[in-house]
C-alpha positions in Angstrom: 14.8 -26.1 13.2 12.9 -29.3 13.8 14.7 -31.8 11.7 12.1 -34.5 12.4 10.0 -32.5 10.0 10.8 -33.8 6.5 10.2 -30.4 4.8 12.5 -28.6 7.3 15.1 -31.4 6.8 15.0 -30.7 3.1 15.6 -27.1 3.8 18.5 -28.0 6.1 20.0 -30.2 3.4 19.5 -27.3 1.0 21.5 -24.9 3.3 24.2 -27.5 3.5 24.3 -27.7 -0.3 24.5 -23.9 -0.5 27.4 -23.9 1.9 29.2 -26.4 -0.2 28.7 -24.3 -3.3 26.1 -26.7 -4.9 23.5 -24.1 -5.8 21.6 -26.2 -8.2 21.3 -29.0 -5.6 20.1 -26.5 -3.0 17.5 -25.1 -5.3 16.2 -28.6 -6.1 16.0 -29.4 -2.4 14.1 -26.2 -1.7 11.7 -26.9 -4.6 11.1 -30.3 -3.2 10.4 -28.7 0.2 7.9 -26.3 -1.3 6.1 -29.1 -3.2 6.1 -31.3 0.0 4.9 -28.5 2.3 1.7 -29.5 4.1 0.9 -26.3 6.1 1.7 -22.6 6.1 4.7 -22.9 8.4 6.4 -25.4 6.1 5.4 -23.4 3.0 6.8 -20.2 4.7 10.2 -21.8 5.4 10.4 -23.4 1.9 9.5 -20.1 0.2 12.0 -18.2 2.3 14.8 -20.5 1.1 13.5 -20.5 -2.5 13.7 -16.7 -2.6 17.4 -16.9 -1.9 17.9 -19.1 -5.0 16.3 -16.7 -7.4 18.4 -14.6 -9.8 15.7 -12.3 -11.0 14.6 -9.6 -8.6 10.9 -10.0 -9.4 11.2 -13.7 -8.5 13.0 -12.9 -5.3 10.2 -10.5 -4.5 7.5 -13.0 -5.4 8.9 -15.8 -3.2 9.6 -13.4 -0.2 6.0 -12.1 -0.5 4.8 -15.7 -0.5 6.8 -16.4 2.6 5.4 -13.3 4.3 1.8 -14.3 3.4 2.4 -17.7 4.9 4.2 -16.3 8.0 1.2 -14.1 8.6 -1.1 -17.1 8.4 1.0 -18.9 10.9 1.2 -15.9 13.2 3.1 -17.5 16.1 6.6 -17.6 17.6 7.8 -20.2 15.0 8.0 -17.4 12.3 8.8 -14.4 14.5 12.6 -14.4 13.7 11.9 -14.9 10.0 10.1 -11.6 9.6 13.3 -9.4 9.5 14.9 -11.6 6.9 11.8 -11.7 4.8 11.3 -7.9 4.9 15.0 -7.4 4.0 14.6 -9.7 1.1 11.6 -7.7 -0.1 13.5 -4.5 0.4 16.5 -5.6 -1.5 14.3 -6.9 -4.4 12.3 -3.7 -4.5 15.6 -1.7 -4.5 16.9 -3.8 -7.5 13.6 -3.2 -9.3 13.9 0.6 -8.7 10.9 0.8 -6.4 12.7 2.8 -3.7 9.6 3.9 -1.6 8.6 0.2 -1.2 12.1 -0.8 -0.5 12.4 1.7 2.3 9.0 0.6 3.8 10.2 -3.0 3.7 13.4 -2.1 5.6 11.3 -0.1 8.1 9.1 -3.2 8.6 12.2 -5.3 9.1 13.4 -2.8 11.7 10.1 -3.2 13.5 10.8 -7.0 14.0 14.5 -6.8 15.1 13.5 -7.7 18.7 12.8 -11.2 17.5 16.4 -11.7 16.2 18.8 -13.8 18.1 21.9 -12.2 19.6 24.3 -14.0 17.4 26.1 -13.7 14.0 22.8 -14.2 12.1 21.0 -11.5 14.1 24.0 -9.2 13.7 24.0 -9.8 9.9 20.4 -8.9 9.6 20.6 -5.8 11.9 23.5 -4.6 9.7 21.5 -5.3 6.5 18.6 -3.3 7.8 20.7 -0.4 9.0 22.5 -0.3 5.6 19.3 -0.5 3.6 17.8 2.4 5.6 20.9 4.4 5.2 20.9 3.9 1.5 17.3 4.7 1.1 17.3 7.7 3.4 19.0 10.2 1.3 20.1 13.7 2.3 17.3 16.2 2.9 15.9 18.0 -0.1 17.5 21.3 -0.8 14.1 23.0 -0.1 13.9 21.4 3.3 17.5 22.4 4.1 16.8 26.0 3.0 13.6 26.1 5.0 15.4 24.8 8.1 18.0 27.6 7.7 15.2 30.1 7.3 13.5 28.8 10.4 16.7 29.3 12.4 17.3 32.8 11.0 
């Protein structure tokens, strides 16, 4: 993260506040980052962090979608590693809202971006979240499909 960028510095300060258990301060810092953003990259990062501070699933979804829209506009390596996290955020929000088909699609989209994740704890955390989400949303086969499979083998 380029801490010479004032918007990214606000987000860094917000992450520090989160780590210290100062959620209200973190949210205020992320809101300042959003209001100060001057381009799609800055807005993407600020929206990404704002999504994490929302309590309501529809607001989590709204901010993650905003971050995805901004990331698409940026379209370069600066946002590549953000895509898995953004799609996981969309997936989790859709799951909370009961929209399981959209949740699954979001986790599948996240899976499509895992190559951009670093080989570290953060990357491992997201890979696990993606695998867990897909596992939850890929239920057992329908009874009809199972019976048809048995009939095909017979």
